[in-house]
PDB file with one MODEL, atoms N, CA, C and O in Angstrom:
MODEL        1
ATOM      1  N   UNK A   1      12.702  21.472   5.688  1.00  0.00           N
ATOM      2  CA  UNK A   1      14.035  20.935   5.557  1.00  0.00           C
ATOM      3  C   UNK A   1      14.003  19.830   4.514  1.00  0.00           C
ATOM      4  O   UNK A   1      13.137  18.957   4.557  1.00  0.00           O
ATOM      5  N   UNK A   2      14.929  19.863   3.595  1.00  0.00           N
ATOM      6  CA  UNK A   2      15.011  18.828   2.572  1.00  0.00           C
ATOM      7  C   UNK A   2      16.169  17.900   2.897  1.00  0.00           C
ATOM      8  O   UNK A   2      17.252  18.352   3.267  1.00  0.00           O
ATOM      9  N   UNK A   3      15.942  16.625   2.761  1.00  0.00           N
ATOM     10  CA  UNK A   3      16.975  15.629   3.014  1.00  0.00           C
ATOM     11  C   UNK A   3      17.104  14.772   1.772  1.00  0.00           C
ATOM     12  O   UNK A   3      16.112  14.265   1.249  1.00  0.00           O
ATOM     13  N   UNK A   4      18.334  14.613   1.301  1.00  0.00           N
ATOM     14  CA  UNK A   4      18.564  13.796   0.110  1.00  0.00           C
ATOM     15  C   UNK A   4      18.675  12.340   0.529  1.00  0.00           C
ATOM     16  O   UNK A   4      19.437  11.998   1.433  1.00  0.00           O
ATOM     17  N   UNK A   5      17.911  11.490  -0.136  1.00  0.00           N
ATOM     18  CA  UNK A   5      17.952  10.050   0.115  1.00  0.00           C
ATOM     19  C   UNK A   5      18.210   9.384  -1.219  1.00  0.00           C
ATOM     20  O   UNK A   5      17.275   9.144  -1.983  1.00  0.00           O
ATOM     21  N   UNK A   6      19.470   9.081  -1.512  1.00  0.00           N
ATOM     22  CA  UNK A   6      19.809   8.551  -2.813  1.00  0.00           C
ATOM     23  C   UNK A   6      19.548   9.632  -3.841  1.00  0.00           C
ATOM     24  O   UNK A   6      20.143  10.707  -3.776  1.00  0.00           O
ATOM     25  N   UNK A   7      18.663   9.360  -4.791  1.00  0.00           N
ATOM     26  CA  UNK A   7      18.314  10.345  -5.799  1.00  0.00           C
ATOM     27  C   UNK A   7      17.027  11.080  -5.457  1.00  0.00           C
ATOM     28  O   UNK A   7      16.643  12.014  -6.161  1.00  0.00           O
ATOM     29  N   UNK A   8      16.358  10.670  -4.387  1.00  0.00           N
ATOM     30  CA  UNK A   8      15.095  11.287  -4.009  1.00  0.00           C
ATOM     31  C   UNK A   8      15.332  12.333  -2.930  1.00  0.00           C
ATOM     32  O   UNK A   8      16.201  12.168  -2.074  1.00  0.00           O
ATOM     33  N   UNK A   9      14.571  13.387  -2.975  1.00  0.00           N
ATOM     34  CA  UNK A   9      14.622  14.417  -1.950  1.00  0.00           C
ATOM     35  C   UNK A   9      13.276  14.428  -1.250  1.00  0.00           C
ATOM     36  O   UNK A   9      12.229  14.438  -1.897  1.00  0.00           O
ATOM     37  N   UNK A  10      13.310  14.425   0.074  1.00  0.00           N
ATOM     38  CA  UNK A  10      12.075  14.355   0.835  1.00  0.00           C
ATOM     39  C   UNK A  10      11.961  15.580   1.741  1.00  0.00           C
ATOM     40  O   UNK A  10      12.914  15.915   2.443  1.00  0.00           O
ATOM     41  N   UNK A  11      10.846  16.230   1.735  1.00  0.00           N
ATOM     42  CA  UNK A  11      10.571  17.354   2.610  1.00  0.00           C
ATOM     43  C   UNK A  11      10.082  16.788   3.940  1.00  0.00           C
ATOM     44  O   UNK A  11       8.933  16.360   4.060  1.00  0.00           O
ATOM     45  N   UNK A  12      10.961  16.790   4.931  1.00  0.00           N
ATOM     46  CA  UNK A  12      10.623  16.184   6.218  1.00  0.00           C
ATOM     47  C   UNK A  12       9.526  16.947   6.957  1.00  0.00           C
ATOM     48  O   UNK A  12       8.805  16.363   7.766  1.00  0.00           O
ATOM     49  N   UNK A  13       9.394  18.225   6.691  1.00  0.00           N
ATOM     50  CA  UNK A  13       8.372  19.003   7.364  1.00  0.00           C
ATOM     51  C   UNK A  13       6.974  18.538   6.955  1.00  0.00           C
ATOM     52  O   UNK A  13       6.099  18.389   7.808  1.00  0.00           O
ATOM     53  N   UNK A  14       6.759  18.310   5.667  1.00  0.00           N
ATOM     54  CA  UNK A  14       5.452  17.845   5.185  1.00  0.00           C
ATOM     55  C   UNK A  14       5.141  16.471   5.764  1.00  0.00           C
ATOM     56  O   UNK A  14       4.039  16.244   6.263  1.00  0.00           O
ATOM     57  N   UNK A  15       6.095  15.561   5.701  1.00  0.00           N
ATOM     58  CA  UNK A  15       5.891  14.208   6.223  1.00  0.00           C
ATOM     59  C   UNK A  15       5.671  14.254   7.736  1.00  0.00           C
ATOM     60  O   UNK A  15       4.780  13.580   8.252  1.00  0.00           O
ATOM     61  N   UNK A  16       6.464  15.033   8.439  1.00  0.00           N
ATOM     62  CA  UNK A  16       6.320  15.152   9.892  1.00  0.00           C
ATOM     63  C   UNK A  16       4.980  15.739  10.303  1.00  0.00           C
ATOM     64  O   UNK A  16       4.340  15.256  11.236  1.00  0.00           O
ATOM     65  N   UNK A  17       4.559  16.790   9.597  1.00  0.00           N
ATOM     66  CA  UNK A  17       3.266  17.407   9.908  1.00  0.00           C
ATOM     67  C   UNK A  17       2.113  16.440   9.625  1.00  0.00           C
ATOM     68  O   UNK A  17       1.179  16.334  10.420  1.00  0.00           O
ATOM     69  N   UNK A  18       2.182  15.743   8.500  1.00  0.00           N
ATOM     70  CA  UNK A  18       1.130  14.779   8.156  1.00  0.00           C
ATOM     71  C   UNK A  18       1.077  13.663   9.196  1.00  0.00           C
ATOM     72  O   UNK A  18      -0.007  13.242   9.600  1.00  0.00           O
ATOM     73  N   UNK A  19       2.241  13.185   9.631  1.00  0.00           N
ATOM     74  CA  UNK A  19       2.277  12.135  10.653  1.00  0.00           C
ATOM     75  C   UNK A  19       1.673  12.647  11.962  1.00  0.00           C
ATOM     76  O   UNK A  19       0.895  11.943  12.605  1.00  0.00           O
ATOM     77  N   UNK A  20       2.031  13.864  12.351  1.00  0.00           N
ATOM     78  CA  UNK A  20       1.515  14.427  13.605  1.00  0.00           C
ATOM     79  C   UNK A  20      -0.010  14.540  13.566  1.00  0.00           C
ATOM     80  O   UNK A  20      -0.682  14.208  14.542  1.00  0.00           O
ATOM     81  N   UNK A  21      -0.548  15.003  12.456  1.00  0.00           N
ATOM     82  CA  UNK A  21      -2.006  15.139  12.307  1.00  0.00           C
ATOM     83  C   UNK A  21      -2.679  13.774  12.390  1.00  0.00           C
ATOM     84  O   UNK A  21      -3.641  13.590  13.136  1.00  0.00           O
ATOM     85  N   UNK A  22      -2.166  12.819  11.618  1.00  0.00           N
ATOM     86  CA  UNK A  22      -2.777  11.486  11.564  1.00  0.00           C
ATOM     87  C   UNK A  22      -2.650  10.758  12.901  1.00  0.00           C
ATOM     88  O   UNK A  22      -3.621  10.171  13.379  1.00  0.00           O
ATOM     89  N   UNK A  23      -1.472  10.791  13.502  1.00  0.00           N
ATOM     90  CA  UNK A  23      -1.294  10.057  14.756  1.00  0.00           C
ATOM     91  C   UNK A  23      -2.114  10.675  15.884  1.00  0.00           C
ATOM     92  O   UNK A  23      -2.631   9.951  16.735  1.00  0.00           O
ATOM     93  N   UNK A  24      -2.240  11.990  15.903  1.00  0.00           N
ATOM     94  CA  UNK A  24      -3.064  12.648  16.915  1.00  0.00           C
ATOM     95  C   UNK A  24      -4.522  12.216  16.783  1.00  0.00           C
ATOM     96  O   UNK A  24      -5.171  11.891  17.778  1.00  0.00           O
ATOM     97  N   UNK A  25      -5.031  12.214  15.558  1.00  0.00           N
ATOM     98  CA  UNK A  25      -6.409  11.778  15.329  1.00  0.00           C
ATOM     99  C   UNK A  25      -6.601  10.318  15.749  1.00  0.00           C
ATOM    100  O   UNK A  25      -7.560   9.987  16.445  1.00  0.00           O
ATOM    101  N   UNK A  26      -5.681   9.453  15.320  1.00  0.00           N
ATOM    102  CA  UNK A  26      -5.815   8.031  15.616  1.00  0.00           C
ATOM    103  C   UNK A  26      -5.692   7.745  17.115  1.00  0.00           C
ATOM    104  O   UNK A  26      -6.346   6.834  17.623  1.00  0.00           O
ATOM    105  N   UNK A  27      -4.867   8.507  17.822  1.00  0.00           N
ATOM    106  CA  UNK A  27      -4.767   8.348  19.269  1.00  0.00           C
ATOM    107  C   UNK A  27      -6.077   8.746  19.938  1.00  0.00           C
ATOM    108  O   UNK A  27      -6.582   8.040  20.811  1.00  0.00           O
ATOM    109  N   UNK A  28      -6.625   9.894  19.515  1.00  0.00           N
ATOM    110  CA  UNK A  28      -7.875  10.373  20.126  1.00  0.00           C
ATOM    111  C   UNK A  28      -9.058   9.466  19.812  1.00  0.00           C
ATOM    112  O   UNK A  28      -9.988   9.357  20.611  1.00  0.00           O
ATOM    113  N   UNK A  29      -9.025   8.815  18.649  1.00  0.00           N
ATOM    114  CA  UNK A  29     -10.112   7.909  18.288  1.00  0.00           C
ATOM    115  C   UNK A  29      -9.941   6.523  18.912  1.00  0.00           C
ATOM    116  O   UNK A  29     -10.858   5.703  18.867  1.00  0.00           O
ATOM    117  N   UNK A  30      -8.772   6.263  19.489  1.00  0.00           N
ATOM    118  CA  UNK A  30      -8.510   4.978  20.126  1.00  0.00           C
ATOM    119  C   UNK A  30      -7.988   3.912  19.181  1.00  0.00           C
ATOM    120  O   UNK A  30      -7.852   2.753  19.572  1.00  0.00           O
ATOM    121  N   UNK A  31      -7.692   4.285  17.944  1.00  0.00           N
ATOM    122  CA  UNK A  31      -7.200   3.306  16.961  1.00  0.00           C
ATOM    123  C   UNK A  31      -5.758   2.895  17.229  1.00  0.00           C
ATOM    124  O   UNK A  31      -5.343   1.804  16.838  1.00  0.00           O
ATOM    125  N   UNK A  32      -4.993   3.754  17.889  1.00  0.00           N
ATOM    126  CA  UNK A  32      -3.623   3.421  18.289  1.00  0.00           C
ATOM    127  C   UNK A  32      -3.474   3.725  19.765  1.00  0.00           C
ATOM    128  O   UNK A  32      -4.257   4.485  20.336  1.00  0.00           O
ATOM    129  N   UNK A  33      -2.469   3.130  20.377  1.00  0.00           N
ATOM    130  CA  UNK A  33      -2.263   3.331  21.811  1.00  0.00           C
ATOM    131  C   UNK A  33      -1.916   4.783  22.098  1.00  0.00           C
ATOM    132  O   UNK A  33      -1.513   5.529  21.205  1.00  0.00           O
ATOM    133  N   UNK A  34      -2.076   5.164  23.331  1.00  0.00           N
ATOM    134  CA  UNK A  34      -1.813   6.534  23.752  1.00  0.00           C
ATOM    135  C   UNK A  34      -0.347   6.873  23.899  1.00  0.00           C
ATOM    136  O   UNK A  34      -0.007   8.006  24.238  1.00  0.00           O
ATOM    137  N   UNK A  35       0.538   5.907  23.648  1.00  0.00           N
ATOM    138  CA  UNK A  35       1.969   6.182  23.801  1.00  0.00           C
ATOM    139  C   UNK A  35       2.443   7.123  22.701  1.00  0.00           C
ATOM    140  O   UNK A  35       1.835   7.205  21.634  1.00  0.00           O
ATOM    141  N   UNK A  36       3.515   7.818  22.969  1.00  0.00           N
ATOM    142  CA  UNK A  36       4.059   8.762  21.999  1.00  0.00           C
ATOM    143  C   UNK A  36       5.079   8.117  21.066  1.00  0.00           C
ATOM    144  O   UNK A  36       5.730   8.807  20.281  1.00  0.00           O
ATOM    145  N   UNK A  37       5.219   6.801  21.151  1.00  0.00           N
ATOM    146  CA  UNK A  37       6.139   6.095  20.255  1.00  0.00           C
ATOM    147  C   UNK A  37       5.630   6.171  18.821  1.00  0.00           C
ATOM    148  O   UNK A  37       4.423   6.165  18.578  1.00  0.00           O
ATOM    149  N   UNK A  38       6.556   6.242  17.880  1.00  0.00           N
ATOM    150  CA  UNK A  38       6.201   6.333  16.464  1.00  0.00           C
ATOM    151  C   UNK A  38       5.558   5.038  15.999  1.00  0.00           C
ATOM    152  O   UNK A  38       6.075   3.952  16.262  1.00  0.00           O
ATOM    153  N   UNK A  39       4.444   5.149  15.316  1.00  0.00           N
ATOM    154  CA  UNK A  39       3.781   3.992  14.732  1.00  0.00           C
ATOM    155  C   UNK A  39       4.380   3.785  13.345  1.00  0.00           C
ATOM    156  O   UNK A  39       4.105   4.549  12.420  1.00  0.00           O
ATOM    157  N   UNK A  40       5.195   2.752  13.210  1.00  0.00           N
ATOM    158  CA  UNK A  40       5.937   2.520  11.971  1.00  0.00           C
ATOM    159  C   UNK A  40       5.017   2.314  10.773  1.00  0.00           C
ATOM    160  O   UNK A  40       5.315   2.790   9.677  1.00  0.00           O
ATOM    161  N   UNK A  41       3.914   1.617  10.965  1.00  0.00           N
ATOM    162  CA  UNK A  41       3.004   1.351   9.843  1.00  0.00           C
ATOM    163  C   UNK A  41       2.385   2.646   9.316  1.00  0.00           C
ATOM    164  O   UNK A  41       2.276   2.834   8.104  1.00  0.00           O
ATOM    165  N   UNK A  42       1.987   3.523  10.206  1.00  0.00           N
ATOM    166  CA  UNK A  42       1.425   4.808   9.812  1.00  0.00           C
ATOM    167  C   UNK A  42       2.472   5.648   9.082  1.00  0.00           C
ATOM    168  O   UNK A  42       2.178   6.263   8.057  1.00  0.00           O
ATOM    169  N   UNK A  43       3.673   5.670   9.606  1.00  0.00           N
ATOM    170  CA  UNK A  43       4.745   6.440   8.969  1.00  0.00           C
ATOM    171  C   UNK A  43       5.066   5.892   7.581  1.00  0.00           C
ATOM    172  O   UNK A  43       5.299   6.661   6.648  1.00  0.00           O
ATOM    173  N   UNK A  44       5.079   4.579   7.442  1.00  0.00           N
ATOM    174  CA  UNK A  44       5.341   3.967   6.130  1.00  0.00           C
ATOM    175  C   UNK A  44       4.250   4.337   5.123  1.00  0.00           C
ATOM    176  O   UNK A  44       4.548   4.579   3.954  1.00  0.00           O
ATOM    177  N   UNK A  45       2.996   4.385   5.564  1.00  0.00           N
ATOM    178  CA  UNK A  45       1.902   4.793   4.675  1.00  0.00           C
ATOM    179  C   UNK A  45       2.129   6.216   4.165  1.00  0.00           C
ATOM    180  O   UNK A  45       1.990   6.487   2.972  1.00  0.00           O
ATOM    181  N   UNK A  46       2.474   7.107   5.069  1.00  0.00           N
ATOM    182  CA  UNK A  46       2.661   8.512   4.703  1.00  0.00           C
ATOM    183  C   UNK A  46       3.868   8.687   3.791  1.00  0.00           C
ATOM    184  O   UNK A  46       3.786   9.393   2.785  1.00  0.00           O
ATOM    185  N   UNK A  47       4.979   8.058   4.127  1.00  0.00           N
ATOM    186  CA  UNK A  47       6.184   8.177   3.300  1.00  0.00           C
ATOM    187  C   UNK A  47       5.942   7.580   1.920  1.00  0.00           C
ATOM    188  O   UNK A  47       6.389   8.139   0.919  1.00  0.00           O
ATOM    189  N   UNK A  48       5.245   6.462   1.854  1.00  0.00           N
ATOM    190  CA  UNK A  48       4.943   5.839   0.567  1.00  0.00           C
ATOM    191  C   UNK A  48       4.110   6.746  -0.325  1.00  0.00           C
ATOM    192  O   UNK A  48       4.391   6.882  -1.515  1.00  0.00           O
ATOM    193  N   UNK A  49       3.080   7.369   0.252  1.00  0.00           N
ATOM    194  CA  UNK A  49       2.253   8.283  -0.532  1.00  0.00           C
ATOM    195  C   UNK A  49       3.041   9.524  -0.947  1.00  0.00           C
ATOM    196  O   UNK A  49       2.844  10.049  -2.043  1.00  0.00           O
ATOM    197  N   UNK A  50       3.930   9.990  -0.075  1.00  0.00           N
ATOM    198  CA  UNK A  50       4.770  11.139  -0.407  1.00  0.00           C
ATOM    199  C   UNK A  50       5.659  10.812  -1.608  1.00  0.00           C
ATOM    200  O   UNK A  50       5.803  11.625  -2.520  1.00  0.00           O
ATOM    201  N   UNK A  51       6.246   9.629  -1.600  1.00  0.00           N
ATOM    202  CA  UNK A  51       7.110   9.215  -2.710  1.00  0.00           C
ATOM    203  C   UNK A  51       6.334   9.018  -4.004  1.00  0.00           C
ATOM    204  O   UNK A  51       6.899   9.138  -5.091  1.00  0.00           O
ATOM    205  N   UNK A  52       5.047   8.718  -3.895  1.00  0.00           N
ATOM    206  CA  UNK A  52       4.216   8.564  -5.092  1.00  0.00           C
ATOM    207  C   UNK A  52       3.689   9.904  -5.607  1.00  0.00           C
ATOM    208  O   UNK A  52       2.974   9.935  -6.608  1.00  0.00           O
ATOM    209  N   UNK A  53       4.030  11.008  -4.942  1.00  0.00           N
ATOM    210  CA  UNK A  53       3.715  12.316  -5.479  1.00  0.00           C
ATOM    211  C   UNK A  53       2.754  13.185  -4.692  1.00  0.00           C
ATOM    212  O   UNK A  53       2.496  14.322  -5.087  1.00  0.00           O
ATOM    213  N   UNK A  54       2.216  12.681  -3.585  1.00  0.00           N
ATOM    214  CA  UNK A  54       1.306  13.498  -2.778  1.00  0.00           C
ATOM    215  C   UNK A  54       2.139  14.339  -1.814  1.00  0.00           C
ATOM    216  O   UNK A  54       2.866  13.790  -0.986  1.00  0.00           O
ATOM    217  N   UNK A  55       2.042  15.658  -1.912  1.00  0.00           N
ATOM    218  CA  UNK A  55       2.863  16.529  -1.078  1.00  0.00           C
ATOM    219  C   UNK A  55       2.039  17.486  -0.223  1.00  0.00           C
ATOM    220  O   UNK A  55       2.599  18.387   0.401  1.00  0.00           O
ATOM    221  N   UNK A  56       0.727  17.309  -0.184  1.00  0.00           N
ATOM    222  CA  UNK A  56      -0.140  18.123   0.656  1.00  0.00           C
ATOM    223  C   UNK A  56      -0.314  17.406   1.995  1.00  0.00           C
ATOM    224  O   UNK A  56      -0.809  16.280   2.042  1.00  0.00           O
ATOM    225  N   UNK A  57       0.094  18.065   3.080  1.00  0.00           N
ATOM    226  CA  UNK A  57       0.104  17.384   4.384  1.00  0.00           C
ATOM    227  C   UNK A  57      -1.292  16.970   4.857  1.00  0.00           C
ATOM    228  O   UNK A  57      -1.437  15.937   5.510  1.00  0.00           O
ATOM    229  N   UNK A  58      -2.309  17.755   4.539  1.00  0.00           N
ATOM    230  CA  UNK A  58      -3.668  17.405   4.965  1.00  0.00           C
ATOM    231  C   UNK A  58      -4.167  16.179   4.206  1.00  0.00           C
ATOM    232  O   UNK A  58      -4.737  15.265   4.802  1.00  0.00           O
ATOM    233  N   UNK A  59      -3.952  16.160   2.886  1.00  0.00           N
ATOM    234  CA  UNK A  59      -4.362  14.982   2.101  1.00  0.00           C
ATOM    235  C   UNK A  59      -3.565  13.751   2.524  1.00  0.00           C
ATOM    236  O   UNK A  59      -4.117  12.656   2.620  1.00  0.00           O
ATOM    237  N   UNK A  60      -2.262  13.929   2.777  1.00  0.00           N
ATOM    238  CA  UNK A  60      -1.453  12.797   3.247  1.00  0.00           C
ATOM    239  C   UNK A  60      -2.028  12.231   4.545  1.00  0.00           C
ATOM    240  O   UNK A  60      -2.203  11.020   4.679  1.00  0.00           O
ATOM    241  N   UNK A  61      -2.319  13.110   5.492  1.00  0.00           N
ATOM    242  CA  UNK A  61      -2.844  12.670   6.784  1.00  0.00           C
ATOM    243  C   UNK A  61      -4.192  11.980   6.622  1.00  0.00           C
ATOM    244  O   UNK A  61      -4.410  10.907   7.183  1.00  0.00           O
ATOM    245  N   UNK A  62      -5.098  12.588   5.859  1.00  0.00           N
ATOM    246  CA  UNK A  62      -6.435  12.005   5.693  1.00  0.00           C
ATOM    247  C   UNK A  62      -6.391  10.650   4.998  1.00  0.00           C
ATOM    248  O   UNK A  62      -7.087   9.721   5.407  1.00  0.00           O
ATOM    249  N   UNK A  63      -5.590  10.533   3.967  1.00  0.00           N
ATOM    250  CA  UNK A  63      -5.489   9.247   3.258  1.00  0.00           C
ATOM    251  C   UNK A  63      -4.808   8.192   4.119  1.00  0.00           C
ATOM    252  O   UNK A  63      -5.191   7.022   4.085  1.00  0.00           O
ATOM    253  N   UNK A  64      -3.804   8.593   4.890  1.00  0.00           N
ATOM    254  CA  UNK A  64      -3.141   7.640   5.781  1.00  0.00           C
ATOM    255  C   UNK A  64      -4.107   7.148   6.856  1.00  0.00           C
ATOM    256  O   UNK A  64      -4.120   5.964   7.192  1.00  0.00           O
ATOM    257  N   UNK A  65      -4.914   8.059   7.393  1.00  0.00           N
ATOM    258  CA  UNK A  65      -5.921   7.672   8.396  1.00  0.00           C
ATOM    259  C   UNK A  65      -6.894   6.667   7.794  1.00  0.00           C
ATOM    260  O   UNK A  65      -7.197   5.646   8.410  1.00  0.00           O
ATOM    261  N   UNK A  66      -7.379   6.952   6.600  1.00  0.00           N
ATOM    262  CA  UNK A  66      -8.349   6.057   5.949  1.00  0.00           C
ATOM    263  C   UNK A  66      -7.738   4.683   5.706  1.00  0.00           C
ATOM    264  O   UNK A  66      -8.376   3.665   5.975  1.00  0.00           O
ATOM    265  N   UNK A  67      -6.513   4.646   5.201  1.00  0.00           N
ATOM    266  CA  UNK A  67      -5.859   3.356   4.937  1.00  0.00           C
ATOM    267  C   UNK A  67      -5.566   2.608   6.235  1.00  0.00           C
ATOM    268  O   UNK A  67      -5.728   1.390   6.301  1.00  0.00           O
ATOM    269  N   UNK A  68      -5.137   3.331   7.259  1.00  0.00           N
ATOM    270  CA  UNK A  68      -4.831   2.712   8.549  1.00  0.00           C
ATOM    271  C   UNK A  68      -6.088   2.102   9.152  1.00  0.00           C
ATOM    272  O   UNK A  68      -6.067   0.960   9.612  1.00  0.00           O
ATOM    273  N   UNK A  69      -7.181   2.857   9.153  1.00  0.00           N
ATOM    274  CA  UNK A  69      -8.430   2.347   9.728  1.00  0.00           C
ATOM    275  C   UNK A  69      -8.992   1.193   8.912  1.00  0.00           C
ATOM    276  O   UNK A  69      -9.556   0.256   9.478  1.00  0.00           O
ATOM    277  N   UNK A  70      -8.850   1.243   7.598  1.00  0.00           N
ATOM    278  CA  UNK A  70      -9.338   0.154   6.756  1.00  0.00           C
ATOM    279  C   UNK A  70      -8.569  -1.132   7.054  1.00  0.00           C
ATOM    280  O   UNK A  70      -9.163  -2.209   7.103  1.00  0.00           O
ATOM    281  N   UNK A  71      -7.270  -1.029   7.250  1.00  0.00           N
ATOM    282  CA  UNK A  71      -6.456  -2.203   7.560  1.00  0.00           C
ATOM    283  C   UNK A  71      -6.786  -2.769   8.931  1.00  0.00           C
ATOM    284  O   UNK A  71      -6.728  -3.981   9.138  1.00  0.00           O
ATOM    285  N   UNK A  72      -7.129  -1.900   9.860  1.00  0.00           N
ATOM    286  CA  UNK A  72      -7.482  -2.335  11.216  1.00  0.00           C
ATOM    287  C   UNK A  72      -8.813  -3.071  11.252  1.00  0.00           C
ATOM    288  O   UNK A  72      -9.002  -3.971  12.071  1.00  0.00           O
ATOM    289  N   UNK A  73      -9.736  -2.700  10.374  1.00  0.00           N
ATOM    290  CA  UNK A  73     -11.066  -3.299  10.404  1.00  0.00           C
ATOM    291  C   UNK A  73     -11.119  -4.668   9.718  1.00  0.00           C
ATOM    292  O   UNK A  73     -12.108  -5.390   9.851  1.00  0.00           O
ATOM    293  N   UNK A  74     -10.070  -5.021   8.994  1.00  0.00           N
ATOM    294  CA  UNK A  74     -10.052  -6.320   8.297  1.00  0.00           C
ATOM    295  C   UNK A  74      -9.766  -7.469   9.212  1.00  0.00           C
ATOM    296  O   UNK A  74      -9.720  -8.616   8.767  1.00  0.00           O
TER     297      UNK A  74
ENDMDL
END
């Protein structure tokens, strides 16, 4: 599904799938709580990378996981 946001068009399926992959991994690893509430910081990482041109859901998820874990360890 494509949604127009101003002049940008975002494929919500890619972003949603990448978020689901990343949040599932982070929940299982214990990096985020077990609640099903959306983690805004993780979602912002994924949306930001999507807007910068990354449209592969696996790469989005993996890079978001790496950035999220790096920020947590600081």
